[in-house]
C-alpha positions in Angstrom: 83.9 22.0 7.7 85.2 20.1 10.7 86.2 23.4 12.5 82.7 24.8 11.9 81.0 21.7 13.4 83.3 21.9 16.5 82.5 25.7 16.8 78.8 25.0 16.5 78.8 22.4 19.3 81.0 24.5 21.5 78.6 27.4 21.1 75.6 25.1 21.8 77.3 23.8 25.0 78.1 27.3 26.2 74.6 28.6 25.5 73.1 25.6 27.5 75.4 26.2 30.5 74.5 29.9 30.6 70.8 29.2 30.4 70.9 26.7 33.3 72.6 29.1 35.8 69.7 28.6 38.1 71.0 27.6 41.5 70.1 24.3 43.1 68.3 26.0 45.9 65.8 27.5 43.5 64.2 24.1 43.2 63.0 24.4 46.8 60.7 27.3 46.2 57.2 27.5 44.7 56.4 23.9 45.7 54.8 22.0 48.6 56.9 19.0 49.6 55.3 16.0 51.2 57.2 13.6 53.4 57.6 10.0 52.1 60.4 8.8 54.3 61.8 9.5 57.7 64.7 7.7 59.4 64.8 6.6 63.1 61.4 5.5 64.3 60.9 1.7 64.7 57.3 2.1 63.5 56.7 1.7 59.7 56.2 5.0 57.9 52.6 4.3 57.1 52.0 3.5 60.8 53.5 6.8 61.8 51.5 8.9 59.4 48.5 6.7 58.3 46.1 9.5 57.2 48.0 12.7 56.5 51.8 13.1 55.7 53.8 16.1 57.0 54.4 18.8 54.4 56.8 21.7 54.0 56.9 24.8 51.9 59.8 27.3 51.6 59.1 31.1 51.2 62.2 32.6 49.6 61.4 36.2 50.3 60.5 35.9 54.0 62.9 33.1 54.9 60.1 31.2 56.5 59.2 27.6 56.1 55.7 26.4 56.9 53.5 23.3 56.6 51.9 20.6 58.7 53.5 18.0 60.9 50.7 15.7 59.8 48.4 17.0 62.5 49.2 20.6 63.3 50.4 23.6 61.3 53.9 25.0 62.0 56.2 27.7 60.8 59.7 28.7 61.5 62.7 30.5 59.9 65.3 28.7 57.9 68.9 29.5 56.9 70.2 28.4 53.5 73.8 28.5 52.2 74.8 26.5 49.2 73.9 22.9 50.2 73.5 23.7 53.9 70.2 24.3 55.6 69.1 24.8 59.2 65.7 25.4 60.7 64.8 27.5 63.7 62.6 26.4 66.6 59.1 25.8 65.2 56.9 28.7 66.3 53.4 28.5 67.6 51.6 25.5 66.3 48.0 24.4 66.6 47.7 22.2 69.7 45.8 19.1 68.6 47.2 15.8 69.8 47.1 13.2 67.1 49.1 10.3 68.5 52.7 11.7 69.0 54.2 10.9 65.6 54.0 14.5 64.5 56.6 15.4 67.2 59.0 13.0 65.5 58.9 15.1 62.4 59.5 18.4 64.2 62.3 16.9 66.3 64.0 15.6 63.2 63.9 19.0 61.6 66.2 20.3 64.4 68.9 17.8 63.4 69.0 18.7 59.7 72.1 20.5 58.4 72.0 19.9 54.6 69.8 19.1 51.6 70.1 17.6 48.2 68.0 16.7 45.3 67.7 13.2 43.7 65.7 13.4 40.5 62.4 15.0 41.7 62.9 14.3 45.4 64.1 16.6 48.2 66.4 15.0 50.7 67.0 16.6 54.1 70.3 15.5 55.5 72.3 15.2 58.7 75.9 15.1 57.4 75.7 12.8 54.4 72.8 10.7 55.7 69.3 11.2 54.3 67.1 11.7 57.4 63.9 12.7 55.5 62.8 12.5 51.8 60.0 14.5 50.3 58.2 14.5 47.0 56.7 17.5 45.3 52.9 17.6 45.6 52.6 20.9 43.7 52.1 20.5 40.0 
């Protein structure tokens, strides 16, 4: 009896580990992520982005990331390896001027070299330091 219970739980654990073979990076895709924290500026976050927050979406097939910097649209390529990520130079963006805080977001993207997830949040990192944190705004 004891051996069959141990065998049952071992099989259950094995089945669970096989069914969750989805990679961590899979959580990046199919969502739009909205910025809720950025390090660096001496202005409060709500002061930097009072009306519209920067957003980012990852396209797995094309290797392109796109979104808004709170004012203008942008798109660039990205490179992803395990927990490392890097972004290319943002390509053509619309050219509205909305106060300058949108540039802080794009400049920070250039410094990013890693990512992690904390519950339902996406952290973009420089080394081990969280530089930007996003929440999913896609249901």
